[in-house]
C-alpha positions as CSV (number, residue, x, y, z in Angstrom):
1,X,67.8,30.8,-32.6
2,X,69.0,27.8,-31.3
3,X,66.6,28.3,-28.3
4,X,63.8,29.7,-30.2
5,X,64.0,26.4,-32.2
6,X,64.0,24.4,-29.3
7,X,60.8,26.2,-27.9
8,X,58.9,25.2,-31.4
9,X,59.9,21.8,-31.3
10,X,59.0,21.2,-27.6
11,X,55.5,22.4,-28.0
12,X,55.3,20.9,-31.6
13,X,56.2,17.6,-29.7
14,X,53.4,18.3,-27.0
15,X,51.2,19.0,-29.9
16,X,52.1,15.3,-31.5
17,X,51.5,13.4,-28.1
18,X,47.6,14.7,-28.4
19,X,47.8,13.5,-31.6
20,X,45.4,9.9,-31.4
21,X,42.8,11.6,-33.5
22,X,43.8,14.9,-34.8
23,X,40.1,16.4,-35.5
24,X,39.8,20.0,-36.2
25,X,40.8,21.3,-32.8
26,X,44.1,22.5,-33.9
27,X,43.2,24.2,-37.1
28,X,43.6,28.0,-37.3
29,X,39.8,29.4,-37.6
30,X,39.9,30.5,-41.0
31,X,40.5,26.9,-42.2
32,X,37.9,25.7,-39.6
33,X,35.5,28.3,-40.9
34,X,35.8,27.7,-44.6
35,X,36.0,24.0,-44.5
36,X,38.5,23.4,-46.7
37,X,42.7,23.7,-46.9
38,X,43.6,25.2,-50.2
39,X,46.7,23.5,-51.5
40,X,49.5,24.4,-54.0
41,X,50.3,21.6,-56.2
42,X,51.4,20.9,-59.5
43,X,50.3,17.5,-61.0
44,X,53.1,17.1,-63.5
45,X,55.8,14.9,-61.3
46,X,54.7,10.7,-60.9
47,X,54.2,9.5,-58.8
48,X,54.0,11.9,-56.5
49,X,51.1,14.2,-58.6
50,X,49.8,13.6,-61.9
51,X,46.8,13.5,-63.8
52,X,45.4,10.2,-64.6
53,X,45.3,10.1,-68.5
54,X,42.4,8.4,-69.1
55,X,40.2,10.1,-66.4
56,X,42.0,13.6,-65.6
57,X,41.6,12.3,-62.0
58,X,44.6,13.4,-59.8
59,X,46.8,10.7,-58.6
60,X,49.9,10.2,-56.6
61,X,51.4,10.1,-53.0
62,X,51.1,13.7,-52.2
63,X,47.4,13.4,-53.5
64,X,46.5,10.2,-51.3
65,X,48.9,11.7,-48.5
66,X,47.3,15.2,-48.5
67,X,43.6,14.1,-48.3
68,X,44.1,11.7,-45.9
69,X,45.8,14.3,-43.2
70,X,43.0,16.7,-44.5
71,X,40.3,13.9,-43.3
72,X,42.2,13.2,-39.8
73,X,41.7,17.4,-39.5
74,X,38.0,17.2,-40.5
75,X,38.3,19.6,-43.5
76,X,39.0,19.0,-47.4
77,X,41.0,19.9,-49.9
78,X,41.0,22.2,-52.5
79,X,43.7,21.7,-55.3
80,X,45.4,25.1,-56.6
81,X,47.0,23.9,-59.7
82,X,50.5,26.4,-59.7
83,X,53.7,26.9,-61.3
84,X,56.3,25.8,-59.0
85,X,58.1,29.0,-59.4
86,X,54.8,31.2,-57.9
87,X,54.2,28.6,-55.0
88,X,55.7,30.0,-52.3
89,X,54.7,33.7,-53.5
90,X,51.4,32.3,-53.3
91,X,51.7,31.0,-50.0
92,X,53.5,33.8,-48.3
93,X,50.6,36.6,-50.0
94,X,47.9,34.2,-48.5
95,X,46.8,32.6,-51.8
96,X,47.3,29.4,-50.5
97,X,47.5,27.8,-47.4
98,X,50.1,25.1,-48.2
99,X,52.2,23.9,-50.8
100,X,52.1,19.9,-51.2
101,X,54.0,19.2,-54.3
102,X,57.0,17.0,-54.2
103,X,59.3,20.1,-52.9
104,X,62.2,19.3,-51.2
105,X,63.4,20.7,-47.7
106,X,66.1,22.9,-48.3
107,X,67.9,25.2,-46.0
108,X,67.5,28.4,-48.4
109,X,63.9,27.9,-48.4
110,X,63.5,27.9,-44.5
111,X,63.9,31.6,-44.8
112,X,60.5,31.6,-46.0
113,X,58.5,28.4,-45.0
114,X,58.7,26.1,-42.7
115,X,58.8,22.5,-44.2
116,X,56.8,19.1,-42.2
117,X,58.9,16.8,-43.7
118,X,57.0,13.5,-44.8
119,X,59.5,11.2,-47.1
120,X,63.3,10.8,-48.3
121,X,64.2,11.9,-51.9
122,X,67.4,12.5,-53.4
123,X,69.0,13.3,-56.9
124,X,69.7,10.5,-58.9
125,X,71.5,10.3,-62.9
126,X,70.0,8.1,-65.2
127,X,70.8,7.6,-68.5
128,X,69.0,5.9,-71.7
129,X,68.5,1.7,-71.5
130,X,70.3,1.7,-75.1
131,X,73.6,3.5,-73.2
132,X,73.3,1.9,-69.9
133,X,76.6,0.0,-70.5
134,X,78.5,3.4,-71.1
135,X,77.7,4.6,-67.1
136,X,79.1,2.3,-64.5
137,X,80.1,4.5,-62.2
138,X,79.0,7.9,-61.7
139,X,82.3,9.5,-62.7
140,X,81.7,8.3,-66.2
141,X,79.3,11.1,-66.2
142,X,82.2,13.9,-66.2
143,X,82.7,15.6,-69.7
144,X,78.9,14.1,-70.5
145,X,75.9,16.7,-71.2
146,X,73.7,16.1,-68.1
147,X,69.7,18.0,-68.5
148,X,67.4,18.9,-65.2
149,X,65.0,20.8,-64.5
150,X,65.4,23.9,-63.9
151,X,62.9,24.9,-61.4
152,X,64.6,22.3,-58.9
153,X,67.3,22.3,-56.6
154,X,69.2,19.7,-59.3
155,X,71.3,22.1,-61.4
156,X,72.9,23.6,-58.4
157,X,73.5,20.0,-56.6
158,X,74.9,18.4,-60.0
159,X,77.3,21.7,-60.5
160,X,78.4,21.1,-56.9
161,X,78.9,17.1,-57.4
162,X,80.8,17.9,-60.6
163,X,83.1,19.9,-58.9
164,X,83.7,17.6,-56.1
165,X,84.0,14.4,-57.7
166,X,85.1,15.3,-61.9
167,X,87.0,18.9,-61.4
168,X,88.5,18.2,-58.1
169,X,90.0,15.1,-59.6
170,X,91.2,16.5,-62.9
171,X,88.2,15.2,-65.1
172,X,86.3,17.3,-67.4
173,X,83.0,18.9,-65.7
174,X,79.7,17.7,-66.1
175,X,77.9,20.4,-68.5
176,X,74.5,20.9,-66.9
177,X,71.6,21.6,-69.0
178,X,68.4,23.1,-67.0
179,X,65.3,22.0,-69.0
180,X,61.7,23.2,-68.8
181,X,61.3,20.1,-66.6
182,X,62.0,16.4,-66.1
183,X,59.2,15.2,-68.8
184,X,61.5,17.7,-70.9
185,X,64.7,16.4,-69.9
186,X,63.3,13.0,-70.6
187,X,62.6,13.8,-74.0
188,X,65.9,15.6,-74.8
189,X,67.3,12.3,-73.5
190,X,65.4,10.4,-75.9
191,X,66.3,12.4,-79.0
192,X,69.9,12.0,-78.2
193,X,70.6,15.9,-77.4
194,X,71.5,14.5,-73.5
195,X,74.3,12.5,-72.2
196,X,71.9,11.7,-69.2
197,X,69.8,12.9,-66.9
198,X,69.1,14.4,-62.9
199,X,65.7,13.8,-61.2
200,X,64.3,12.6,-57.9
201,X,65.1,9.3,-56.7
202,X,61.3,8.8,-56.1
203,X,59.8,8.9,-59.6
204,X,62.2,6.8,-61.4
205,X,60.8,3.3,-60.6
206,X,57.4,4.6,-61.7
207,X,58.6,5.9,-64.8
208,X,60.7,2.7,-65.8
209,X,57.8,0.6,-65.1
210,X,55.7,3.0,-67.3
211,X,58.3,2.9,-70.2
212,X,59.6,-0.5,-70.4
213,X,63.6,-0.3,-71.4
214,X,63.7,3.0,-72.0
215,X,65.7,4.7,-69.0
216,X,68.8,3.0,-66.6
217,X,69.4,4.3,-63.2
218,X,72.9,4.4,-62.5
219,X,74.5,4.3,-58.8
220,X,72.8,5.8,-56.0
221,X,71.5,9.1,-55.5
222,X,74.0,11.5,-54.6
223,X,72.1,13.5,-52.5
224,X,69.9,12.8,-49.9
225,X,67.0,15.4,-48.9
226,X,63.7,15.1,-47.2
227,X,60.4,16.3,-48.9
228,X,58.0,18.4,-47.0
229,X,54.7,20.2,-46.6
230,X,55.2,24.0,-47.1
231,X,53.9,26.1,-44.8
232,X,54.2,30.3,-44.3
233,X,56.5,31.3,-41.4
234,X,53.5,32.5,-39.5
235,X,51.3,29.7,-39.8
236,X,52.5,27.9,-36.7
237,X,49.2,26.5,-35.9
238,X,48.6,25.1,-39.2
239,X,52.0,23.4,-39.4
240,X,51.1,22.0,-35.8
241,X,47.9,20.5,-36.5
242,X,49.3,18.8,-39.6
243,X,52.2,17.3,-37.8
244,X,49.7,16.0,-35.4
245,X,47.6,14.4,-38.0
246,X,50.8,12.7,-39.6
247,X,51.7,11.7,-36.4
248,X,48.3,9.9,-36.1
249,X,48.4,8.7,-39.7
250,X,51.8,7.0,-38.9
251,X,50.3,5.3,-35.9
252,X,47.1,3.9,-38.1
253,X,49.3,2.5,-40.6
254,X,47.7,4.8,-43.3
255,X,51.0,6.9,-43.8
256,X,52.8,3.0,-44.6
257,X,49.6,2.2,-46.4
258,X,49.9,5.1,-48.8
259,X,53.6,4.8,-49.4
260,X,53.3,0.6,-50.1
261,X,50.4,1.7,-52.7
262,X,52.8,3.9,-54.5
263,X,55.9,1.2,-54.2
264,X,57.5,3.9,-52.2
265,X,57.9,2.2,-48.8
266,X,61.7,2.7,-48.8
267,X,61.3,6.5,-48.7
268,X,59.1,6.8,-45.6
269,X,59.9,8.7,-42.5
270,X,60.3,7.0,-38.8
271,X,58.7,10.1,-37.2
272,X,57.9,13.6,-37.3
273,X,60.3,16.2,-38.7
274,X,60.1,19.9,-39.1
275,X,62.7,21.9,-40.9
276,X,64.8,18.6,-40.9
277,X,65.0,18.0,-37.4
278,X,63.3,14.9,-35.5
279,X,60.7,16.2,-33.2
280,X,60.8,14.0,-30.2
């Protein structure tokens, strides 16, 4: 496994060296002939992906980055709005070419997917603005009811954090509530059905700007993960073409410009990472 991974990374490094203008050269024949990449995305996670309420236009970091990558590769994006739970099966059965939708690069997902990582993220506790004084440190959430999207890795991560930081220290466990999505968790928080909630650290500044004096972030993110573009394991050619294109966008400054535009420059990566490993 180690040798195989090293060979993959070496081949990828060579591909990235030739990335000054990626063009369509490295794309699989099926993508070249179609003239498009079909991208799974569910636009319900601002500022990563969302629809502008006034125009219904797709916006967000993932949208801008996906379009820029496709342009670098001399192709276009066809968006496929697919529920998060169906994304991986849609990719492995060939309905879509890749997943670009705020997906965390988790070891358990790497059995099925290869990830080209493009930003840092983490699970973040937050509460209502009105109750911000009750929660000064993260252990103040021990024994409280905390909601988060059941479709994400957050319920497992929060339970693990609670076991290590609450139960292991004789404090009551966090009551983890899996919600229909992050918007549902926020609604339940506003209704007083939850004491707090968890979602990706990259999404909260946007929401706090949108709904002023509504939410309060508590502490730092309690996990550190990369978000990545997901490719089928058999699709190394497409993955490597995208890695070369991302390297070119980093070199040109366009990658940075996208993150600065959305106020997320603190989440940028310093190079190319595949499945969490740096490609030199």
